[in-house]
C-alpha positions in Angstrom: 100.5 -77.1 51.1 103.2 -78.3 53.5 102.6 -82.0 52.7 102.6 -81.3 49.0 105.9 -79.3 49.3 107.5 -82.2 51.3 106.3 -85.0 49.0 106.7 -83.2 45.6 109.7 -81.0 46.2 111.8 -81.6 49.3 111.9 -85.4 49.0 112.7 -85.2 45.2 115.8 -83.0 45.7 119.3 -84.6 46.2 119.9 -85.1 49.9 122.4 -82.6 51.2 124.1 -85.3 53.4 124.9 -87.6 50.4 124.6 -85.1 47.6 123.8 -87.9 45.1 120.3 -89.4 45.4 117.0 -87.9 46.6 115.5 -88.9 49.9 112.8 -90.8 48.1 115.3 -92.8 46.0 117.4 -93.5 49.1 114.3 -94.7 51.0 113.1 -96.9 48.1 116.6 -98.5 47.8 116.5 -99.4 51.5 113.2 -101.3 51.3 113.3 -105.0 51.5 111.3 -107.3 49.2 107.5 -107.0 49.4 106.3 -109.0 52.3 103.4 -111.2 51.3 100.3 -111.1 53.5 99.6 -114.2 55.5 96.7 -116.5 54.6 93.9 -116.9 57.1 95.1 -120.4 58.2 98.6 -119.1 58.8 97.2 -116.4 61.0 95.3 -119.1 63.0 98.7 -120.7 63.6 100.2 -117.5 64.9 97.4 -115.9 66.9 95.4 -118.7 68.4 96.2 -120.9 71.4 96.9 -124.6 70.8 96.5 -127.9 72.4 96.7 -131.5 71.4 94.0 -134.1 71.6 93.3 -137.6 70.3 90.4 -138.3 67.9 87.8 -140.7 69.3 85.7 -143.2 67.4 83.0 -141.4 65.3 85.3 -138.4 64.7 84.9 -136.8 68.1 87.3 -134.7 70.2 87.0 -133.8 73.9 88.3 -130.4 75.0 87.5 -128.3 78.1 85.0 -131.0 79.1 83.0 -130.5 75.9 82.5 -132.9 73.0 83.3 -131.6 69.5 82.5 -133.2 66.2 84.5 -132.5 63.0 83.4 -133.3 59.5 86.5 -135.1 58.3 87.8 -136.4 61.6 86.5 -140.0 61.3 89.5 -140.8 59.1 91.9 -139.9 61.9 90.5 -142.0 64.8 93.2 -142.8 67.3 95.5 -140.1 66.0 96.7 -137.1 67.8 95.7 -133.7 66.3 96.5 -130.1 67.1 93.6 -127.9 68.2 93.7 -124.1 67.5 91.2 -122.1 69.4 90.2 -118.6 70.5 90.0 -118.6 74.3 87.2 -116.0 74.2 85.0 -118.5 72.2 85.8 -122.2 72.3 82.6 -123.3 70.6 84.6 -123.8 67.4 88.0 -125.3 67.0 90.4 -125.5 64.1 91.9 -128.9 63.7 95.4 -129.5 62.3 97.5 -132.5 61.7 101.3 -132.3 62.3 103.4 -133.2 59.3 107.0 -132.8 60.1 107.5 -129.2 61.3 104.3 -127.9 59.7 100.7 -128.2 60.8 98.2 -129.0 58.0 94.6 -127.8 58.3 92.1 -130.7 58.5 88.7 -129.3 59.4 86.7 -127.2 61.8 85.0 -128.9 64.8 82.0 -127.5 66.7 80.9 -128.2 70.2 77.8 -130.4 70.0 74.6 -128.5 70.8 76.5 -125.3 71.4 76.8 -124.1 67.8 74.6 -121.0 68.4 76.2 -120.1 71.7 79.4 -118.2 72.7 81.5 -119.7 75.5 84.9 -118.6 76.7 87.5 -121.1 78.0 87.3 -119.5 81.5 83.5 -119.7 81.5 83.7 -123.3 80.5 86.1 -124.1 83.3 83.9 -122.2 85.8 80.7 -124.0 84.6 82.5 -127.4 84.8 83.7 -126.6 88.4 80.2 -125.6 89.5 78.6 -128.7 87.9 81.1 -130.9 89.7 80.4 -129.2 93.0 76.7 -130.0 92.8 77.7 -133.5 91.7 76.2 -133.2 88.2 77.7 -134.8 85.2 79.6 -132.3 82.9 78.1 -132.8 79.4 77.5 -130.5 76.5 73.8 -130.4 77.5 74.5 -129.5 81.1 76.8 -126.8 80.0 74.2 -125.5 77.6 71.6 -125.5 80.4 74.0 -123.4 82.6 74.7 -120.9 79.8 70.9 -120.5 79.2 70.3 -120.1 83.0 73.0 -117.5 83.2 71.6 -115.6 80.2 68.1 -115.7 81.7 69.5 -114.5 85.1 71.3 -111.6 83.5 68.2 -110.6 81.5 66.1 -110.7 84.7 68.6 -108.5 86.6 68.8 -106.0 83.7 65.0 -105.8 83.3 64.6 -105.4 87.1 67.0 -102.4 87.0 65.1 -100.8 84.2 61.7 -101.2 85.7 60.3 -97.9 86.9 60.1 -97.6 90.7 56.6 -97.8 92.1 55.9 -94.8 94.2 53.3 -94.8 96.9 51.3 -91.8 97.6 51.3 -90.4 101.1 48.3 -88.5 102.4 
């Protein structure tokens, strides 16, 4: 009842401070033009982190010690492109080309052999550091192996914690 009174009655009456227009009319006159919602690609530009890389022969890009392949990148070999990425999952990158002050979307690039995995930038750096410490080459395959080893280790720890304790009988 209170809301109905405010909306239908109070806000429709002339405002006592101005005496001319209702509160609703005054509020509507103060609104700016309708703001258009941003498109998904424009949100990428605003919300994701960015970096620059050069496109290698075959349409490949190297980022965070991983090799990425993009569908339309072969036509941009040798050129520098803008990468947009989510730091919590770097298995997919959005690739843009700078045109003046605007970035134009080209394609999406995926980390080779990691398409079904999820990997954050901090995890990728930690895995690369660990692989270098054991003097192992950092490749997409070695990173994938580390991810799977980590997943297996976590599953083993969780299953060990859930296993019922074996109680011995004392006589």
